[in-house]
Backbone as XML, in Angstrom:
<?xml version="1.0"?>
<chain id="A" units="angstrom">
  <residue number="1" name="MET">
    <atom name="N" x="-1.847" y="6.495" z="36.681"/>
    <atom name="CA" x="-2.571" y="7.355" z="35.828"/>
    <atom name="C" x="-1.490" y="7.857" z="34.626"/>
  </residue>
  <residue number="2" name="GLU">
    <atom name="N" x="-0.334" y="8.129" z="35.217"/>
    <atom name="CA" x="0.756" y="8.668" z="34.217"/>
    <atom name="C" x="1.146" y="7.459" z="33.128"/>
  </residue>
  <residue number="3" name="LYS">
    <atom name="N" x="0.997" y="6.175" z="33.782"/>
    <atom name="CA" x="1.282" y="5.157" z="32.742"/>
    <atom name="C" x="0.455" y="5.130" z="31.548"/>
  </residue>
  <residue number="4" name="TYR">
    <atom name="N" x="-0.868" y="5.691" z="31.595"/>
    <atom name="CA" x="-1.551" y="5.811" z="30.360"/>
    <atom name="C" x="-0.936" y="6.580" z="29.343"/>
  </residue>
  <residue number="5" name="PHE">
    <atom name="N" x="-0.315" y="7.590" z="29.672"/>
    <atom name="CA" x="0.227" y="8.627" z="28.744"/>
    <atom name="C" x="1.467" y="7.969" z="28.108"/>
  </residue>
  <residue number="6" name="VAL">
    <atom name="N" x="2.089" y="6.873" z="28.545"/>
    <atom name="CA" x="3.062" y="6.029" z="27.722"/>
    <atom name="C" x="2.590" y="4.906" z="26.790"/>
  </residue>
  <residue number="7" name="ILE">
    <atom name="N" x="1.550" y="4.181" z="27.419"/>
    <atom name="CA" x="0.942" y="3.037" z="26.941"/>
    <atom name="C" x="-0.109" y="3.219" z="25.680"/>
  </residue>
  <residue number="8" name="ILE">
    <atom name="N" x="-0.900" y="4.423" z="25.780"/>
    <atom name="CA" x="-1.814" y="4.839" z="24.761"/>
    <atom name="C" x="-0.896" y="5.303" z="23.363"/>
  </residue>
  <residue number="9" name="PRO">
    <atom name="N" x="-0.028" y="5.938" z="23.519"/>
    <atom name="CA" x="0.855" y="6.354" z="22.188"/>
    <atom name="C" x="1.286" y="5.346" z="21.736"/>
  </residue>
  <residue number="10" name="ILE">
    <atom name="N" x="1.987" y="4.485" z="22.471"/>
    <atom name="CA" x="2.402" y="3.224" z="21.886"/>
    <atom name="C" x="1.624" y="2.258" z="21.005"/>
  </residue>
  <residue number="11" name="ILE">
    <atom name="N" x="0.497" y="2.077" z="21.777"/>
    <atom name="CA" x="-0.467" y="1.304" z="21.104"/>
    <atom name="C" x="-0.806" y="1.920" z="19.739"/>
  </residue>
  <residue number="12" name="ALA">
    <atom name="N" x="-1.101" y="3.261" z="19.798"/>
    <atom name="CA" x="-1.480" y="3.881" z="18.566"/>
    <atom name="C" x="-0.381" y="3.943" z="17.473"/>
  </residue>
  <residue number="13" name="VAL">
    <atom name="N" x="0.642" y="3.978" z="18.024"/>
    <atom name="CA" x="1.960" y="3.854" z="16.949"/>
    <atom name="C" x="1.996" y="2.551" z="16.326"/>
  </residue>
  <residue number="14" name="ILE">
    <atom name="N" x="1.778" y="1.589" z="17.139"/>
    <atom name="CA" x="1.593" y="0.116" z="16.513"/>
    <atom name="C" x="0.601" y="-0.212" z="15.729"/>
  </residue>
  <residue number="15" name="THR">
    <atom name="N" x="-0.636" y="0.400" z="15.957"/>
    <atom name="CA" x="-1.837" y="0.335" z="15.090"/>
    <atom name="C" x="-1.725" y="1.031" z="13.888"/>
  </residue>
  <residue number="16" name="VAL">
    <atom name="N" x="-1.224" y="2.184" z="13.988"/>
    <atom name="CA" x="-0.965" y="2.877" z="12.605"/>
    <atom name="C" x="0.137" y="2.083" z="11.618"/>
  </residue>
  <residue number="17" name="VAL">
    <atom name="N" x="1.113" y="1.425" z="12.434"/>
    <atom name="CA" x="2.238" y="0.697" z="11.480"/>
    <atom name="C" x="1.443" y="-0.409" z="10.887"/>
  </residue>
  <residue number="18" name="LEU">
    <atom name="N" x="0.609" y="-1.176" z="11.701"/>
    <atom name="CA" x="-0.258" y="-2.311" z="11.123"/>
    <atom name="C" x="-1.000" y="-1.968" z="10.066"/>
  </residue>
  <residue number="19" name="LEU">
    <atom name="N" x="-1.829" y="-0.820" z="10.152"/>
    <atom name="CA" x="-2.705" y="-0.560" z="9.022"/>
    <atom name="C" x="-1.961" y="-0.128" z="7.896"/>
  </residue>
  <residue number="20" name="PHE">
    <atom name="N" x="-0.624" y="0.455" z="7.957"/>
    <atom name="CA" x="-0.050" y="1.008" z="6.940"/>
    <atom name="C" x="0.491" y="-0.453" z="6.246"/>
  </residue>
  <residue number="21" name="LEU">
    <atom name="N" x="0.867" y="-1.438" z="7.007"/>
    <atom name="CA" x="1.421" y="-2.773" z="6.212"/>
    <atom name="C" x="0.228" y="-3.269" z="5.577"/>
  </residue>
  <residue number="22" name="VAL">
    <atom name="N" x="-0.906" y="-3.392" z="6.263"/>
    <atom name="CA" x="-2.068" y="-4.107" z="5.482"/>
    <atom name="C" x="-2.493" y="-3.369" z="4.250"/>
  </residue>
  <residue number="23" name="GLN">
    <atom name="N" x="-2.226" y="-1.929" z="4.288"/>
    <atom name="CA" x="-2.689" y="-1.016" z="2.996"/>
    <atom name="C" x="-1.364" y="-1.591" z="1.919"/>
  </residue>
  <residue number="24" name="ILE">
    <atom name="N" x="-0.486" y="-1.555" z="2.331"/>
    <atom name="CA" x="0.646" y="-2.104" z="1.257"/>
    <atom name="C" x="0.509" y="-3.444" z="0.755"/>
  </residue>
  <residue number="25" name="ALA">
    <atom name="N" x="0.062" y="-4.171" z="1.609"/>
    <atom name="CA" x="-0.176" y="-5.824" z="1.236"/>
    <atom name="C" x="-1.409" y="-5.724" z="0.405"/>
  </residue>
  <residue number="26" name="PHE">
    <atom name="N" x="-2.481" y="-5.016" z="0.571"/>
    <atom name="CA" x="-3.618" y="-5.038" z="-0.330"/>
    <atom name="C" x="-3.340" y="-4.699" z="-1.518"/>
  </residue>
  <residue number="27" name="ILE">
    <atom name="N" x="-2.802" y="-3.284" z="-1.596"/>
    <atom name="CA" x="-2.252" y="-2.973" z="-2.852"/>
    <atom name="C" x="-1.503" y="-3.741" z="-3.792"/>
  </residue>
  <residue number="28" name="ARG">
    <atom name="N" x="-0.543" y="-4.649" z="-3.182"/>
    <atom name="CA" x="0.194" y="-5.438" z="-3.999"/>
    <atom name="C" x="-0.685" y="-6.706" z="-4.488"/>
  </residue>
  <residue number="29" name="TRP">
    <atom name="N" x="-1.550" y="-7.173" z="-3.512"/>
    <atom name="CA" x="-2.362" y="-8.154" z="-3.779"/>
    <atom name="C" x="-3.587" y="-7.802" z="-4.907"/>
  </residue>
  <residue number="30" name="THR">
    <atom name="N" x="-4.052" y="-6.545" z="-4.961"/>
    <atom name="CA" x="-4.848" y="-6.087" z="-6.268"/>
    <atom name="C" x="-4.307" y="-5.963" z="-7.360"/>
  </residue>
  <residue number="31" name="ASP">
    <atom name="N" x="-2.826" y="-5.568" z="-7.404"/>
    <atom name="CA" x="-2.038" y="-5.444" z="-8.531"/>
    <atom name="C" x="-1.904" y="-6.653" z="-9.126"/>
  </residue>
  <residue number="32" name="LYS">
    <atom name="N" x="-1.697" y="-7.736" z="-8.466"/>
    <atom name="CA" x="-1.190" y="-9.012" z="-9.142"/>
    <atom name="C" x="-2.715" y="-9.793" z="-9.452"/>
  </residue>
  <residue number="33" name="ILE">
    <atom name="N" x="-3.615" y="-9.658" z="-8.994"/>
    <atom name="CA" x="-5.215" y="-10.035" z="-9.591"/>
    <atom name="C" x="-5.427" y="-9.350" z="-10.816"/>
  </residue>
  <residue number="34" name="PHE">
    <atom name="N" x="-5.398" y="-7.937" z="-10.763"/>
    <atom name="CA" x="-5.815" y="-7.246" z="-11.970"/>
    <atom name="C" x="-4.908" y="-6.814" z="-12.889"/>
  </residue>
  <residue number="35" name="GLY">
    <atom name="N" x="-3.480" y="-7.248" z="-12.666"/>
    <atom name="CA" x="-2.359" y="-6.923" z="-13.431"/>
    <atom name="C" x="-2.435" y="-5.521" z="-13.878"/>
  </residue>
  <residue number="36" name="ILE">
    <atom name="N" x="-2.520" y="-4.693" z="-13.035"/>
    <atom name="CA" x="-2.254" y="-3.194" z="-13.164"/>
    <atom name="C" x="-1.179" y="-2.822" z="-13.668"/>
  </residue>
  <residue number="37" name="LYS">
    <atom name="N" x="0.042" y="-3.254" z="-13.153"/>
    <atom name="CA" x="1.341" y="-2.854" z="-13.567"/>
    <atom name="C" x="1.606" y="-3.408" z="-14.986"/>
  </residue>
  <residue number="38" name="ASP">
    <atom name="N" x="1.151" y="-4.582" z="-15.384"/>
    <atom name="CA" x="1.371" y="-5.188" z="-16.968"/>
    <atom name="C" x="0.442" y="-4.283" z="-17.889"/>
  </residue>
  <residue number="39" name="ASP">
    <atom name="N" x="-0.674" y="-3.561" z="-17.286"/>
    <atom name="CA" x="-1.509" y="-2.907" z="-18.396"/>
    <atom name="C" x="-0.673" y="-1.486" z="-18.464"/>
  </residue>
  <residue number="40" name="LYS">
    <atom name="N" x="0.085" y="-1.187" z="-17.565"/>
    <atom name="CA" x="0.608" y="0.277" z="-17.707"/>
    <atom name="C" x="1.824" y="0.084" z="-18.602"/>
  </residue>
  <residue number="41" name="LYS">
    <atom name="N" x="2.535" y="-0.922" z="-18.537"/>
    <atom name="CA" x="3.784" y="-1.213" z="-19.408"/>
    <atom name="C" x="3.196" y="-1.387" z="-20.877"/>
  </residue>
  <residue number="42" name="ASN">
    <atom name="N" x="1.990" y="-2.177" z="-20.837"/>
    <atom name="CA" x="1.590" y="-2.251" z="-22.302"/>
    <atom name="C" x="0.990" y="-1.106" z="-22.959"/>
  </residue>
  <residue number="43" name="ASN">
    <atom name="N" x="0.485" y="-0.117" z="-22.178"/>
    <atom name="CA" x="-0.148" y="1.032" z="-22.630"/>
    <atom name="C" x="0.971" y="2.053" z="-23.194"/>
  </residue>
  <residue number="44" name="LYS">
    <atom name="N" x="2.220" y="1.845" z="-22.426"/>
    <atom name="CA" x="3.309" y="2.668" z="-22.824"/>
    <atom name="C" x="3.638" y="2.266" z="-24.216"/>
  </residue>
  <residue number="45" name="ASP">
    <atom name="N" x="4.044" y="0.900" z="-24.305"/>
    <atom name="CA" x="4.483" y="0.275" z="-25.563"/>
    <atom name="C" x="3.502" y="0.681" z="-26.615"/>
  </residue>
  <residue number="46" name="GLU">
    <atom name="N" x="2.125" y="0.614" z="-26.679"/>
    <atom name="CA" x="1.434" y="0.915" z="-27.561"/>
    <atom name="C" x="1.312" y="2.361" z="-27.970"/>
  </residue>
  <residue number="47" name="ARG">
    <atom name="N" x="1.489" y="3.258" z="-26.918"/>
    <atom name="CA" x="1.653" y="4.785" z="-27.280"/>
    <atom name="C" x="2.939" y="5.088" z="-28.078"/>
  </residue>
  <residue number="48" name="GLU">
    <atom name="N" x="4.021" y="4.292" z="-27.708"/>
    <atom name="CA" x="5.225" y="4.619" z="-28.587"/>
    <atom name="C" x="5.101" y="3.949" z="-29.943"/>
  </residue>
  <residue number="49" name="LYS">
    <atom name="N" x="4.461" y="2.889" z="-30.037"/>
    <atom name="CA" x="4.316" y="2.397" z="-31.421"/>
    <atom name="C" x="3.423" y="3.136" z="-32.382"/>
  </residue>
  <residue number="50" name="ASN">
    <atom name="N" x="2.276" y="3.999" z="-31.738"/>
    <atom name="CA" x="1.449" y="4.800" z="-32.309"/>
    <atom name="C" x="2.138" y="5.944" z="-32.884"/>
  </residue>
  <residue number="51" name="ASN">
    <atom name="N" x="3.073" y="6.591" z="-32.043"/>
    <atom name="CA" x="4.097" y="7.709" z="-32.380"/>
    <atom name="C" x="4.930" y="7.516" z="-33.534"/>
  </residue>
</chain>
């Protein structure tokens, strides 16, 4: 019975780490597809030109 007090938290930590890595990968993937970072840079350049 006591072994479950060790096994379950280890599985929980591994699951949280995997979900965090998947989240980071998904954010980078969507940035590449939609070009979000490029749009932010272009918007800053346009604001500086307008001022």
